[in-house]
C-alpha positions as a Markdown table, in Angstrom:
| # | Residue | x | y | z |
|---|---|---|---|---|
| 1 | Met | -0.1 | 0.4 | -0.2 |
| 2 | Gln | 1.4 | 3.7 | -1.2 |
| 3 | Lys | 0.1 | 6.6 | -0.3 |
| 4 | Ile | -0.9 | 9.2 | -3.9 |
| 5 | Ile | -0.9 | 12.7 | -2.8 |
| 6 | Ser | -2.5 | 15.0 | -5.4 |
| 7 | Tyr | -2.7 | 18.6 | -5.1 |
| 8 | His | -4.7 | 21.1 | -7.3 |
| 9 | Pro | -6.5 | 24.3 | -6.5 |
| 10 | Asn | -9.8 | 23.2 | -7.4 |
| 11 | Lys | -11.3 | 20.4 | -5.5 |
| 12 | Ser | -12.4 | 17.3 | -8.3 |
| 13 | Thr | -16.1 | 17.3 | -7.3 |
| 14 | Gly | -16.3 | 20.3 | -10.0 |
| 15 | Ile | -16.4 | 20.0 | -13.8 |
| 16 | Gly | -13.2 | 20.3 | -16.0 |
| 17 | Gly | -10.3 | 18.3 | -17.9 |
| 18 | Ile | -7.9 | 18.0 | -14.3 |
| 19 | Glu | -10.8 | 17.4 | -11.7 |
| 20 | Thr | -11.8 | 14.6 | -14.4 |
| 21 | Leu | -8.3 | 13.4 | -14.5 |
| 22 | Ile | -7.8 | 13.4 | -10.1 |
| 23 | Arg | -11.3 | 11.2 | -10.5 |
| 24 | Ser | -9.4 | 9.1 | -12.7 |
| 25 | Leu | -6.3 | 9.1 | -10.6 |
| 26 | Gln | -8.1 | 8.1 | -7.1 |
| 27 | Phe | -10.5 | 5.4 | -8.9 |
| 28 | Val | -6.7 | 3.8 | -10.2 |
| 29 | Ser | -4.8 | 4.3 | -7.0 |
| 30 | Ile | -7.9 | 2.7 | -4.7 |
| 31 | Ser | -7.9 | 0.0 | -7.0 |
| 32 | Leu | -4.5 | -0.8 | -6.5 |
| 33 | Asn | -5.1 | -0.4 | -2.3 |
| 34 | Asn | -3.3 | 2.9 | -1.6 |
| 35 | Thr | -4.6 | 5.5 | 0.3 |
| 36 | Phe | -5.6 | 8.9 | -1.9 |
| 37 | Phe | -4.8 | 11.8 | -0.3 |
| 38 | Glu | -6.5 | 15.2 | -2.1 |
| 39 | Tyr | -5.6 | 18.6 | -1.3 |
| 40 | Tyr | -7.2 | 21.6 | -2.9 |
| 41 | Asn | -8.1 | 25.1 | -1.8 |
| 42 | Asp | -11.9 | 25.7 | -3.0 |
| 43 | Ile | -14.0 | 25.2 | -5.6 |
| 44 | Ala | -14.0 | 27.7 | -8.4 |
| 45 | Asn | -16.3 | 30.9 | -8.6 |
| 46 | Asp | -17.2 | 29.6 | -12.1 |
| 47 | Lys | -17.5 | 25.7 | -10.9 |
| 48 | Lys | -19.8 | 23.6 | -8.7 |
| 49 | Glu | -19.5 | 20.5 | -7.1 |
| 50 | His | -21.4 | 18.3 | -9.7 |
| 51 | Phe | -20.0 | 14.6 | -8.2 |
| 52 | His | -20.1 | 13.7 | -4.7 |
| 53 | Glu | -17.2 | 12.7 | -3.3 |
| 54 | Asn | -15.1 | 9.6 | -3.1 |
| 55 | Ala | -15.9 | 8.2 | 0.2 |
| 56 | Asp | -12.5 | 6.4 | -0.2 |
| 57 | Val | -10.7 | 9.3 | -0.6 |
| 58 | Ile | -9.4 | 11.4 | 2.2 |
| 59 | Tyr | -10.1 | 15.2 | 1.2 |
| 60 | Lys | -8.0 | 18.2 | 2.4 |
| 61 | Lys | -8.4 | 21.7 | 2.0 |
| 62 | Ile | -6.0 | 24.1 | 2.5 |
| 63 | Lys | -7.6 | 27.3 | 3.0 |
| 64 | Ile | -6.0 | 30.9 | 1.2 |
| 65 | Pro | -6.0 | 34.2 | 3.0 |
| 66 | His | -9.2 | 36.6 | 1.5 |
| 67 | Phe | -6.3 | 39.5 | 0.7 |
| 68 | Ala | -3.9 | 37.0 | -1.3 |
| 69 | Asp | -4.3 | 37.5 | -5.5 |
| 70 | Gly | -2.4 | 37.5 | -8.8 |
| 71 | Gln | 0.8 | 36.0 | -8.4 |
| 72 | Leu | 1.2 | 36.4 | -4.7 |
| 73 | Arg | -1.7 | 34.2 | -4.7 |
| 74 | Glu | -0.1 | 31.7 | -6.5 |
| 75 | Val | 2.6 | 32.1 | -4.3 |
| 76 | Ile | 0.9 | 31.0 | -1.1 |
| 77 | Lys | -0.9 | 28.1 | -2.7 |
| 78 | Gly | 2.3 | 26.6 | -3.0 |
| 79 | Leu | 4.2 | 27.5 | -0.2 |
| 80 | Leu | 0.8 | 26.6 | 2.1 |
| 81 | Phe | 0.8 | 23.5 | -0.1 |
| 82 | Ala | 4.2 | 22.1 | 0.6 |
| 83 | Phe | 4.1 | 23.1 | 4.4 |
| 84 | Lys | 0.9 | 21.2 | 4.6 |
| 85 | Leu | 2.4 | 18.1 | 3.3 |
| 86 | Lys | 5.4 | 18.3 | 5.7 |
| 87 | Gly | 3.3 | 18.9 | 8.0 |
| 88 | Asp | 1.0 | 15.8 | 8.0 |
| 89 | Arg | 4.1 | 13.5 | 8.2 |
| 90 | Ser | 3.2 | 11.7 | 5.5 |
| 91 | Lys | 5.9 | 9.0 | 5.9 |
| 92 | Gly | 6.1 | 5.7 | 3.5 |
| 93 | Ser | 6.6 | 5.4 | -0.2 |
| 94 | Gly | 4.2 | 6.7 | -2.6 |
| 95 | Phe | 4.2 | 9.5 | -4.8 |
| 96 | Val | 2.8 | 13.4 | -5.3 |
| 97 | Phe | 1.1 | 14.7 | -8.4 |
| 98 | Ile | 0.6 | 18.4 | -9.1 |
| 99 | Tyr | -0.6 | 19.9 | -12.5 |
| 100 | His | 1.6 | 23.1 | -12.7 |
| 101 | Pro | 5.3 | 23.7 | -12.4 |
| 102 | Ile | 4.8 | 26.9 | -10.2 |
| 103 | Tyr | 4.4 | 24.7 | -7.4 |
| 104 | Leu | 7.9 | 23.4 | -7.9 |
| 105 | Leu | 9.0 | 26.2 | -6.4 |
| 106 | Phe | 8.6 | 25.0 | -2.6 |
| 107 | Leu | 8.5 | 21.0 | -3.5 |
| 108 | Phe | 12.3 | 20.1 | -2.4 |
| 109 | Arg | 13.6 | 16.7 | -1.9 |
| 110 | Phe | 12.9 | 17.2 | 2.0 |
| 111 | Phe | 9.3 | 17.8 | 1.7 |
| 112 | Leu | 9.1 | 15.3 | -0.6 |
| 113 | Ser | 10.2 | 12.5 | 1.9 |
| 114 | Glu | 10.2 | 9.1 | 0.1 |
| 115 | Lys | 7.7 | 9.9 | -2.4 |
| 116 | Lys | 8.2 | 10.5 | -6.1 |
| 117 | Leu | 6.9 | 13.7 | -7.9 |
| 118 | Ile | 4.6 | 13.7 | -10.5 |
| 119 | Val | 4.2 | 16.8 | -12.9 |
| 120 | Val | 1.3 | 16.4 | -15.0 |
| 121 | Gln | 0.5 | 18.6 | -18.2 |
| 122 | Ser | -2.6 | 20.9 | -17.6 |
| 123 | Asn | -2.4 | 23.4 | -20.2 |
| 124 | Arg | -0.4 | 24.4 | -23.1 |
| 125 | Leu | 3.4 | 24.2 | -22.3 |
| 126 | Asp | 4.1 | 27.6 | -23.5 |
| 127 | Tyr | 1.1 | 28.5 | -21.1 |
| 128 | Leu | 2.2 | 26.6 | -18.3 |
| 129 | Phe | 6.0 | 28.1 | -18.3 |
| 130 | Ser | 4.6 | 31.4 | -19.4 |
| 131 | Ser | 5.5 | 33.2 | -15.8 |
| 132 | Arg | 8.9 | 33.8 | -14.4 |
| 133 | Leu | 8.0 | 32.4 | -11.2 |
| 134 | Ala | 7.1 | 29.2 | -13.4 |
| 135 | Lys | 10.5 | 28.9 | -15.2 |
| 136 | Leu | 12.2 | 29.8 | -11.9 |
| 137 | Ala | 10.6 | 26.9 | -9.9 |
| 138 | Phe | 11.4 | 24.3 | -12.8 |
| 139 | Lys | 14.9 | 25.7 | -12.8 |
| 140 | Leu | 15.2 | 25.2 | -9.4 |
| 141 | Asn | 13.4 | 22.2 | -9.1 |
| 142 | Gly | 13.1 | 19.9 | -12.0 |
| 143 | Lys | 15.6 | 18.1 | -10.7 |
| 144 | Asn | 13.1 | 16.6 | -8.3 |
| 145 | Ile | 10.7 | 15.1 | -11.0 |
| 146 | Gly | 10.4 | 11.7 | -11.0 |
| 147 | Lys | 8.1 | 11.5 | -14.1 |
| 148 | Phe | 6.9 | 14.8 | -16.3 |
| 149 | Cys | 3.5 | 13.1 | -17.6 |
| 150 | Val | 2.7 | 15.1 | -20.8 |
| 151 | Tyr | -0.6 | 14.5 | -23.3 |
| 152 | Thr | 1.4 | 13.8 | -26.8 |
| 153 | Ser | 4.6 | 12.5 | -28.5 |
| 154 | Phe | 4.2 | 16.4 | -29.7 |
| 155 | Asp | 4.2 | 17.8 | -26.2 |
| 156 | Arg | 6.6 | 15.1 | -25.1 |
| 157 | Asp | 9.5 | 16.5 | -28.0 |
| 158 | Lys | 8.5 | 20.0 | -26.9 |
| 159 | Leu | 9.5 | 19.4 | -22.9 |
| 160 | Glu | 12.3 | 18.0 | -24.6 |
| 161 | Lys | 13.6 | 20.1 | -26.9 |
| 162 | Ser | 12.4 | 23.6 | -26.0 |
| 163 | Tyr | 12.6 | 23.4 | -21.7 |
| 164 | Asn | 15.6 | 21.0 | -21.9 |
| 165 | Phe | 14.0 | 18.2 | -20.0 |
| 166 | Asn | 15.3 | 14.9 | -19.7 |
| 167 | Lys | 13.5 | 12.4 | -22.2 |
| 168 | Glu | 14.0 | 9.7 | -19.7 |
| 169 | Lys | 11.6 | 11.3 | -17.0 |
| 170 | Ile | 9.1 | 12.4 | -19.7 |
| 171 | Gln | 5.6 | 10.1 | -20.4 |
| 172 | Val | 3.1 | 10.1 | -22.7 |
| 173 | Ile | -0.3 | 9.5 | -21.3 |
| 174 | Pro | -3.1 | 10.8 | -23.2 |
| 175 | Arg | -6.7 | 11.6 | -21.3 |
| 176 | Gly | -9.1 | 8.7 | -21.0 |
| 177 | Cys | -12.5 | 9.6 | -22.4 |
| 178 | Lys | -15.0 | 8.0 | -19.8 |
| 179 | Leu | -17.8 | 8.3 | -22.7 |
| 180 | Glu | -18.4 | 4.8 | -24.0 |
| 181 | Ser | -18.1 | 5.0 | -28.3 |
| 182 | Lys | -21.1 | 5.3 | -29.6 |
| 183 | Gly | -21.4 | 2.2 | -32.2 |
| 184 | Ser | -23.1 | 4.1 | -35.4 |
| 185 | Val | -22.4 | 7.7 | -37.1 |
| 186 | Ala | -23.7 | 11.1 | -35.9 |
| 187 | Leu | -26.7 | 12.3 | -36.8 |
| 188 | Tyr | -26.1 | 14.3 | -40.1 |
| 189 | Ser | -27.6 | 18.0 | -40.0 |
| 190 | Lys | -26.2 | 21.6 | -39.7 |
| 191 | Lys | -26.4 | 21.8 | -36.2 |
| 192 | Leu | -23.2 | 22.5 | -34.4 |
| 193 | Val | -22.2 | 22.3 | -30.6 |
| 194 | Thr | -20.0 | 23.4 | -28.2 |
| 195 | Ile | -19.2 | 22.4 | -24.5 |
| 196 | Ala | -16.9 | 24.4 | -22.6 |
| 197 | Arg | -16.3 | 26.3 | -19.2 |
| 198 | Ile | -17.4 | 29.9 | -20.3 |
| 199 | Tyr | -14.1 | 31.7 | -20.2 |
| 200 | Glu | -13.9 | 34.3 | -23.1 |
| 201 | His | -10.2 | 34.8 | -22.5 |
| 202 | Gln | -9.3 | 31.2 | -23.4 |
| 203 | Lys | -12.1 | 30.0 | -25.2 |
| 204 | Asn | -12.2 | 32.8 | -27.4 |
| 205 | Phe | -16.3 | 32.8 | -28.3 |
| 206 | Asp | -15.6 | 36.3 | -30.2 |
| 207 | Lys | -14.4 | 33.9 | -33.3 |
| 208 | Met | -16.4 | 31.5 | -32.7 |
| 209 | Ile | -19.6 | 34.3 | -32.8 |
| 210 | Glu | -18.0 | 35.6 | -36.3 |
| 211 | Val | -17.9 | 32.3 | -37.7 |
| 212 | Met | -22.0 | 31.7 | -37.0 |
| 213 | Lys | -22.4 | 35.4 | -38.6 |
| 214 | Arg | -20.7 | 34.4 | -41.8 |
| 215 | Ile | -22.3 | 31.2 | -42.6 |
| 216 | Asp | -25.2 | 30.5 | -43.9 |
| 217 | Ser | -28.3 | 30.9 | -41.8 |
| 218 | Asn | -29.4 | 27.6 | -42.0 |
| 219 | Tyr | -26.4 | 26.1 | -39.6 |
| 220 | Thr | -27.4 | 26.8 | -35.7 |
| 221 | Leu | -24.7 | 26.4 | -33.0 |
| 222 | Asp | -25.8 | 25.7 | -29.5 |
| 223 | Ile | -23.4 | 26.4 | -26.2 |
| 224 | Tyr | -22.9 | 24.2 | -23.6 |
| 225 | Gly | -21.2 | 25.1 | -20.4 |
| 226 | Ser | -20.5 | 26.7 | -17.0 |
| 227 | Gly | -18.5 | 29.9 | -15.9 |
| 228 | Ala | -18.8 | 32.9 | -13.7 |
| 229 | Asp | -21.7 | 34.9 | -13.8 |
| 230 | Glu | -20.2 | 37.9 | -15.6 |
| 231 | Glu | -18.4 | 35.3 | -18.1 |
| 232 | Val | -21.7 | 34.0 | -18.9 |
| 233 | Ser | -23.9 | 37.3 | -18.9 |
| 234 | Ser | -21.5 | 38.6 | -21.4 |
| 235 | Leu | -21.5 | 35.5 | -23.6 |
| 236 | Lys | -25.8 | 36.0 | -23.7 |
| 237 | Ser | -25.0 | 39.6 | -24.0 |
| 238 | Lys | -23.2 | 39.2 | -27.3 |
| 239 | Ile | -25.4 | 36.5 | -28.7 |
| 240 | Ala | -28.9 | 38.1 | -27.8 |
| 241 | Asn | -29.6 | 39.2 | -31.4 |
| 242 | Ile | -28.1 | 36.4 | -33.3 |
| 243 | Asn | -30.7 | 33.9 | -34.3 |
| 244 | Asn | -28.3 | 31.1 | -34.8 |
| 245 | Ile | -26.5 | 31.1 | -31.5 |
| 246 | Asn | -28.5 | 29.7 | -28.3 |
| 247 | Tyr | -26.4 | 29.1 | -25.0 |
| 248 | Leu | -28.0 | 26.2 | -22.9 |
| 249 | Gly | -26.0 | 26.3 | -19.6 |
| 250 | Pro | -24.4 | 23.5 | -18.7 |
| 251 | Thr | -25.3 | 19.7 | -19.2 |
| 252 | Asn | -25.1 | 17.2 | -16.6 |
| 253 | Asn | -25.2 | 13.8 | -19.8 |
| 254 | Val | -22.8 | 14.8 | -22.3 |
| 255 | Ala | -23.4 | 11.7 | -24.4 |
| 256 | Glu | -26.7 | 12.2 | -24.5 |
| 257 | Thr | -26.2 | 15.6 | -25.4 |
| 258 | Leu | -24.0 | 15.0 | -28.3 |
| 259 | Ser | -26.3 | 12.9 | -29.8 |
| 260 | Ser | -28.2 | 16.0 | -31.1 |
| 261 | Tyr | -25.6 | 17.1 | -33.0 |
| 262 | Ser | -23.4 | 17.1 | -36.2 |
| 263 | Val | -20.2 | 19.1 | -35.5 |
| 264 | Phe | -18.1 | 20.0 | -32.6 |
| 265 | Leu | -16.8 | 23.5 | -32.9 |
| 266 | Met | -13.9 | 24.8 | -30.9 |
| 267 | Thr | -12.0 | 28.3 | -31.4 |
| 268 | Ser | -9.4 | 28.4 | -28.2 |
| 269 | His | -7.0 | 30.3 | -28.0 |
| 270 | Tyr | -5.1 | 27.5 | -25.9 |
| 271 | Glu | -6.3 | 24.4 | -24.9 |
| 272 | Gly | -3.9 | 21.4 | -22.6 |
| 273 | Phe | -5.6 | 18.6 | -24.2 |
| 274 | Gly | -9.3 | 19.1 | -25.0 |
| 275 | Gln | -11.4 | 16.6 | -23.2 |
| 276 | Thr | -14.7 | 17.6 | -25.2 |
| 277 | Leu | -13.1 | 17.2 | -28.1 |
| 278 | Ile | -12.3 | 13.4 | -27.3 |
| 279 | Glu | -15.7 | 12.9 | -25.7 |
| 280 | Ala | -17.2 | 14.7 | -29.2 |
| 281 | Arg | -14.8 | 11.9 | -31.1 |
| 282 | Ser | -15.9 | 9.3 | -29.5 |
| 283 | Gln | -19.7 | 9.9 | -30.4 |
| 284 | Gly | -18.5 | 10.4 | -34.0 |
| 285 | Leu | -18.8 | 14.1 | -34.2 |
| 286 | Pro | -16.4 | 15.3 | -37.0 |
| 287 | Leu | -14.0 | 18.5 | -35.2 |
| 288 | Val | -13.2 | 22.0 | -36.7 |
| 289 | Val | -10.9 | 22.9 | -34.3 |
| 290 | Phe | -8.5 | 26.5 | -34.1 |
| 291 | Asn | -5.1 | 25.0 | -34.2 |
| 292 | Asn | -3.3 | 26.6 | -31.1 |
| 293 | Phe | -2.0 | 23.7 | -29.0 |
| 294 | Glu | 0.0 | 20.7 | -29.5 |
| 295 | Ala | -2.6 | 18.0 | -29.1 |
| 296 | Ala | -5.1 | 19.2 | -31.5 |
| 297 | Thr | -2.5 | 17.8 | -34.3 |
| 298 | Trp | -2.8 | 14.5 | -32.4 |
| 299 | Leu | -6.5 | 14.7 | -31.8 |
| 300 | Ile | -7.3 | 15.6 | -35.7 |
| 301 | Lys | -6.4 | 14.4 | -38.8 |
| 302 | Gln | -6.4 | 16.5 | -41.3 |
| 303 | Gly | -9.2 | 15.9 | -43.4 |
| 304 | Glu | -10.0 | 12.2 | -42.1 |
| 305 | Asn | -11.8 | 13.2 | -39.2 |
| 306 | Gly | -12.4 | 17.0 | -39.1 |
| 307 | Phe | -10.6 | 19.8 | -40.0 |
| 308 | Leu | -7.4 | 22.1 | -38.3 |
| 309 | Ile | -7.9 | 25.8 | -38.5 |
| 310 | Asn | -5.0 | 27.5 | -38.7 |
| 311 | Asn | -4.5 | 31.5 | -37.6 |
| 312 | Asn | -7.6 | 31.4 | -36.4 |
| 313 | Asp | -9.0 | 31.9 | -40.3 |
| 314 | Val | -12.9 | 32.5 | -39.7 |
| 315 | Gly | -13.3 | 32.3 | -43.3 |
| 316 | Asp | -11.6 | 28.9 | -43.3 |
| 317 | Cys | -13.3 | 27.6 | -40.8 |
| 318 | Val | -17.0 | 28.1 | -42.3 |
| 319 | Asn | -15.7 | 26.4 | -45.4 |
| 320 | Lys | -14.6 | 23.6 | -43.8 |
| 321 | Ile | -17.8 | 23.4 | -41.9 |
| 322 | Glu | -19.9 | 23.7 | -44.9 |
| 323 | Ala | -17.3 | 20.9 | -46.3 |
| 324 | Leu | -18.2 | 18.4 | -44.0 |
| 325 | Thr | -21.8 | 18.9 | -43.8 |
| 326 | Thr | -22.4 | 19.2 | -48.0 |
| 327 | Asp | -23.5 | 15.7 | -48.3 |
| 328 | Gln | -24.4 | 12.9 | -46.1 |
| 329 | Ala | -21.7 | 10.7 | -47.7 |
| 330 | Thr | -19.1 | 12.8 | -47.2 |
| 331 | Phe | -20.0 | 13.3 | -43.3 |
| 332 | Asn | -20.6 | 9.7 | -42.6 |
| 333 | Val | -16.7 | 8.9 | -43.5 |
| 334 | Tyr | -15.7 | 11.5 | -41.4 |
| 335 | Ser | -17.7 | 10.3 | -38.3 |
| 336 | Asn | -16.7 | 6.5 | -39.1 |
| 337 | Asn | -13.0 | 8.1 | -38.7 |
| 338 | Cys | -13.7 | 9.7 | -35.5 |
| 339 | Leu | -15.5 | 6.5 | -34.2 |
| 340 | Lys | -12.1 | 4.6 | -35.2 |
| 341 | Met | -9.5 | 7.2 | -33.5 |
| 342 | Ala | -11.5 | 7.4 | -30.1 |
| 343 | Asp | -10.0 | 4.0 | -29.3 |
| 344 | Glu | -6.4 | 6.1 | -28.5 |
| 345 | Thr | -8.0 | 7.9 | -26.0 |
| 346 | Asp | -10.6 | 4.9 | -24.5 |
| 347 | Asn | -10.6 | 5.5 | -21.0 |
| 348 | Glu | -9.7 | 1.6 | -19.8 |
| 349 | Lys | -6.7 | 1.9 | -22.0 |
| 350 | Val | -5.2 | 5.0 | -20.3 |
| 351 | Glu | -6.1 | 3.9 | -16.9 |
| 352 | Lys | -4.1 | 0.8 | -17.2 |
| 353 | Gln | -0.7 | 3.6 | -18.1 |
| 354 | Trp | -1.8 | 5.3 | -15.0 |
| 355 | Gly | -1.7 | 1.9 | -12.9 |
| 356 | Lys | 1.5 | 0.9 | -14.7 |
| 357 | Leu | 3.0 | 4.1 | -13.2 |
| 358 | Leu | 1.8 | 3.8 | -9.8 |
| 359 | Ser | 3.3 | 0.7 | -9.9 |
| 360 | Glu | 6.6 | 1.1 | -10.2 |
């Protein structure tokens, strides 16, 4: 039996890609008779507890002072976690999982004791290393990393070459899709969908709105997701007078929701992996995605299961959506390819990879 420790600011009972991953790590760890400790600060303001706590997980909330903000907040988070880890005296073998390099700043070897430190990619690598503090933390304590888990071979190559990280310590493990793959092609129509956190800075809904203004009015787009009140209000205001776009709030049944649509659209400025993309792919929805993160090239095979849009080109995005939906025979080819490629992120296979890592 080992002690598995995970730290992420947001509790895993919320919706989100990392929250989903942590829940998978809990399942794998407990199935191997390990004890799982989840350290967190809070539930983000724009997220709610959509899942029940796991009865076999030990949850430990670390309170953050209200005055802390910006970079200071991140420093305090990392410092409090490090000292909480040391103070809890969690002796014995095991693993410590973190999801951002900035928290390396305080995780010296004596804090880790006998545990192996695992850093898990949570976003596009250049975004993770965008701050001076993250770069400093990586420089000072990168040597303490046992494994740096990335999503794709493209991320692995970038981590090795651009950030001079030892390739022997890099492990590629994609995200797992919890949806069972659909047995038949998706519905053929001109109904588009996106499922995303409502957060303009990342998700770039403005470009999505431009696409829908320029495409034929027979096409519709439904947006699902939750976010901070001001973000949701802003989005609603922007689409108020646009007849072919609707905001429908969060969905609690992704597979059922996706079954009503034909094409999944993503216009994000950046992503780590794109959990919703593998979910859409598993349901046979061709993907039209702005090519703004490494994993996009791994998930979307150009002209096979969808299209990558370079340079945020709205006109090209419109053309590619229309190309997918010109006739049902063409659409069915793309949809079938999505279903075939979904095997790459089969959840059972991915969980076996995490299980192998935890058994080392």
